[in-house]
C-alpha positions as CSV (number, residue, x, y, z in Angstrom):
1,M,0.0,0.0,0.0
2,S,1.4,3.4,-0.9
3,T,2.2,5.9,1.8
4,Q,-0.5,8.3,0.5
5,K,-3.1,5.6,0.6
6,Q,-2.1,4.7,4.2
7,E,-2.4,8.4,5.1
8,D,-5.8,8.7,3.5
9,D,-7.0,5.5,5.2
10,S,-5.7,6.9,8.6
11,I,-7.5,10.2,8.1
12,F,-10.7,8.5,7.1
13,K,-10.6,6.1,10.1
14,S,-9.9,9.0,12.4
15,K,-12.8,11.1,11.1
16,M,-15.2,8.0,11.2
17,R,-14.1,7.3,14.8
18,K,-14.6,10.9,15.8
19,S,-18.1,10.9,14.2
20,F,-19.1,7.7,16.1
21,I,-17.8,9.2,19.4
22,E,-19.7,12.5,18.8
23,M,-22.9,10.6,18.1
24,L,-22.4,8.3,21.1
25,N,-21.7,11.3,23.4
26,D,-25.3,12.5,22.9
27,N,-27.3,9.5,21.9
28,V,-28.0,5.8,22.2
29,L,-27.0,4.0,19.0
30,E,-27.9,0.6,17.8
31,V,-24.6,-0.7,16.3
32,T,-24.5,-4.0,14.3
33,F,-21.1,-5.4,13.8
34,T,-19.2,-8.6,13.3
35,K,-17.3,-9.8,16.3
36,V,-13.7,-11.2,16.1
37,D,-15.1,-14.7,16.2
38,G,-17.2,-14.0,13.2
39,T,-20.6,-13.8,14.9
40,E,-22.9,-10.8,14.4
41,R,-23.7,-8.6,17.3
42,V,-26.2,-5.9,17.8
43,M,-25.4,-3.5,20.7
44,M,-27.3,-0.6,22.3
45,C,-24.5,1.7,23.3
46,T,-23.7,5.2,24.4
47,L,-21.1,7.5,25.8
48,N,-23.7,9.9,27.2
49,P,-22.5,10.9,30.7
50,T,-26.0,10.7,32.1
51,L,-26.2,7.0,31.2
52,L,-22.8,5.9,32.3
53,P,-22.1,4.3,35.7
54,K,-20.5,6.3,38.4
55,I,-16.8,5.7,38.5
56,E,-15.1,5.5,41.9
57,E,-11.7,7.2,42.2
58,S,-8.9,4.7,42.4
59,T,-5.8,5.2,44.5
60,E,-3.8,3.2,41.9
61,P,-2.1,5.1,39.2
62,K,-3.8,4.9,35.8
63,K,-2.1,2.8,33.1
64,E,-1.3,4.8,30.1
65,R,-2.7,3.2,26.9
66,K,-2.1,4.1,23.4
67,E,-5.3,5.1,21.7
68,N,-6.4,2.6,19.0
69,L,-8.0,4.5,16.1
70,N,-9.5,1.3,14.8
71,V,-11.7,0.7,17.8
72,V,-14.6,2.7,19.4
73,P,-15.1,2.2,23.1
74,C,-18.6,2.5,24.4
75,Y,-21.0,1.5,27.2
76,D,-23.3,-1.3,26.4
77,L,-26.7,-0.4,28.0
78,E,-28.1,-3.9,27.9
79,A,-25.0,-5.8,29.1
80,K,-24.3,-2.9,31.6
81,G,-20.6,-2.9,30.8
82,W,-17.9,-1.3,28.8
83,R,-17.4,-2.8,25.3
84,S,-15.9,-1.8,22.0
85,F,-16.3,-2.4,18.3
86,R,-13.9,-2.3,15.4
87,L,-14.7,0.3,12.8
88,D,-14.0,-2.1,10.0
89,S,-16.5,-4.6,11.4
90,V,-19.5,-2.2,11.5
91,K,-22.3,-3.4,9.2
92,D,-25.0,-0.9,10.3
93,F,-25.8,1.7,12.9
94,E,-29.0,3.5,13.8
95,F,-30.2,6.4,15.9
96,S,-33.3,5.0,17.4
97,V,-35.9,7.5,18.7
98,I,-37.5,4.7,20.7
99,Q,-34.3,3.7,22.4
100,N,-33.3,7.4,23.1
101,K,-36.8,7.9,24.6
102,K,-36.5,4.7,26.6
103,W,-33.2,5.9,28.1
104,G,-34.6,9.4,28.8
105,L,-32.5,11.3,26.2
106,I,-35.4,12.8,24.3
């Protein structure tokens, strides 16, 4: 792959990831993706602070992690836990008025 093509792919992934995170910050999204094991998964997820669990302050120092631009972290409202999905595995995503009403966002 050419250097220009790699740069273009990187910019596209970065913009796509940023768009998902912006949507998740305000909404509940239904994301359909293929898991690493090949199965399809549908997840109701968000990054909206009003729907996230309270985080207790830890006395242990935080581990520094390199940000993976291929992955979007999110909170799974049905599993009640943190999950993530790979951008290249997304098959579909929807903003659901019903789900956003259910979770009190509209």
